[in-house]
N, C-alpha and C positions, 0 to 999 in steps of 0.2 A: 412477371416479376417472378425471379427462379425460384426454385425450391428449396425446401430445407438440405435434402443431398445435393443436389446441386452446386448450391453454396457452400455450403462444407467444403465440398471437393477445393472450389476457388480459393476458400479462405488458407488451405493447408498447404498453398505452393504461392502463399503473400502472407508470410511473416515476419514480424522483424528479426532483427540478427539478435543473436541469445549472447553476445557479448555484454560483460558485466551484469548480465542477470543471472539471480541464484539458483541452484535446483529447483526451488520450490515453484518458482515463477513460471521458470521453463516448463517443468514436468507436470504441473499441478495445475498452478492457476490459467497461465496460457491455453493448455488444452481446452477448461472449461470455458474459458474465456470464449473460443471459440465456436464450440456448440451452443453458446447464448447468443452468439453474435450470428452463425447460421438463424438460430429459431426466431430473432429479432427482424433478419433480413426478410424472413417468408411473412411475418405478420406485418411485416411493412413500416416497423418502426424507425425512428430517425436515430442516430447518434446523440443526438441532445437528451431524446427521450431516454434510450439508455443510461446515459449517465445521471438523469433525475432518477431513476430506476434504483443505482445503483446508489445515492443519495439514499434515498428511502430507507432501503436495506441497513446501512452504514448508521444512520443517525437516530433507526428505531432501538439499535442495539446502544449506541451511546449513549440514550435515554434510559434505557434500562438499565446499566449499570450506576447510574446517579441515583434512580429512583426505586429499584427495589432492593431488597435485604437481599443478601448476597448468598447461593444455595445452588447444589450440585445440577439441578434443574436449570437456573437462571444461566449458569455457566456454558452448558451447553446450548442453551437458547443465542445467547450475544456470540456464542464464540459462529453458530452457523450462519448468526444474520452479517457480521462481519466478512466471514469466510464469501457469503454468495455478493454480497458488496463489493469484495474487491474482485470477484470475475467477472462480473457486470461491469467494471473499472474496465478490464481488459479487452472486454466487450465492444464498449462504444470506439476503442481505435480502430480495430479488427474490421465493426462494420463499417465504418468510414473511409478504410480502403478497400473495401470491397465493393461500396457503389462511386470507387473512383475518386477518393480525396475528401479530406475533411476539412472545415472553412478553421480561418482567425477564434470566430467567434466559440467555435465548436470545443478547441482548442487551450481557449481562457476558461469556459466555463467546467472541461475537467479537471485545470489545474487549481481553479479556485474552489472546488467539491473536495478534492484532496487536501489541501491545506487545511480545510475549513475541515473536514474529519479529524483531521492529525491531532489539531488546537484543540476541538470539542470531546475528544475521547480521551486522552490524555485529565483537560480538565475536569472529566466526568469521575475519573477516578481519584481524583482530589476530592471532591465533593463527598464519593461514597469513603474515602478515609475517614473524614469529617462527619459523616452523617451515620455509619457505623462502626465506631471507634473498636467495640467490643467484640464485633465479629471478625475484625480484621486486626485485634491488636494495636491501633493506630492512637491510640491514647495519648503519645507523645507527639508535640507540635511537629518535631523536627521530620516523621513520619511525611508530613504534609508538603515538605520539601523535594521527594523525591516526583513526585509528576510532574512539579513546577521545572527540574532537573531533564527530566525524561522528555517532554514536552521541548523545553530549548533546544535539546541536540536533535528531536526527530525535526522540525520547523527551518532550523539552521542547513541541517544534511539537504532537507526537501528543497529550500531555495538554492542553496552551493550548488546543488548537482545540477538543478535547472538551469542556471541560470550560466553554470561552465560552458554548457551542451550549447546553449546560446550565442556564447563568445568564442568557441571554437571553432576554427575552420572547417568548412563541410570537406569531406574526401573529394576529389575528382570524379565526374561523373565515369563509371565504368569500372573503376578502382575495384580490387576484389578485396569483399569483407574479410575482417581479421577473424581466425578461428576463435571459439568460445575456448575459454580456460575451464578444465572441469574442477582442477584446484580453486580458481576464483570463484567458481559458481558454489563451491563447500564451503569457503572462507565468508562469504554473504550471506548467510542461511542467518545467522544469527541478528539481521539486521533488516529482514526479509519482512515486507509486513504482514505477509499470510502466516509466516511464522511467529510472529509477535500474537497476530490473533490467536495463536494456541496457546496461550497464556490464561484466556477467559475461562478457559475449562477448569481451571483450578480454583473459581470465584466460590464455590463451596466449601474449599479449604482454610478460606482465613487468613492465617498468618502465611501457610505456605505460598496463596496467590501474590500476600504482599513483599515476599522474599524474592520470588520467582521474578514478579514485575521490575522488582532494583537490581536485581543482576539484571535482566535484560537492559533496562533503562544504564547502568554503569558498565556494559558492553556498547550501549548506543554513544556513551559519551565518548568511550577511546577509538570508536570508529569515526565518529566526528572528528577529533584532533586528526586521524591520518587521512581522512579524507581530503581536511583544508590544505593539510600539507602537499597533497599530490595535485588537487586543482591549481592551487598555486602555481607550482611547479611548471604544470603544462602548459598556463597559461602567461607564465614568462617567457618560454619558449614560442610564442606566437608574436610575428612580426605587428607593430604599429602602423 
């Protein structure tokens, strides 16, 4: 089996297109995932095992949000676990390509974990708002609707984007890949999962976290409307 250095060199030449990817994913998460994929390859891990490592970090962070009283230290720990889990989420696909291609079961597991992570994270923010109303300033029941709305926007965006990619015709073999747009990469930053994870650094700020989370939720709702219109327009042009 190839060592870490050899695997890393091979991965640098086998990256997915950067089209439709935010700057964070392109310049932070994917490179981090590349190193994790190379290390996982050297250790003999399978892509599915890497997906489960990603899930372990992510769900540990999710549980901490719901169960522990908010503090600055908790916020750092939650952000770090979510960021590492997100990097491993990138690593599993890169590892699959390095090993010659993934499987239908592996892709299924990856998407199920991603959907469960999104759903659980916003659910646990709701639980935290309910359990620690004085710390977050969420005594009014209306604040409990914010995580529900954020969850709705995130899950529908995830499902809609995934379904759109499945329904769109694949480009012809050998056709040149579209150049990534820097403007689009910057515009997508507010709805990048890695950028969203940064909000948990504010857990110790109570009301500061609440408002930052609510703003990101509103942005996610606006992007959902824009995405749905875009995807419907693109699929309407696909011949039946």
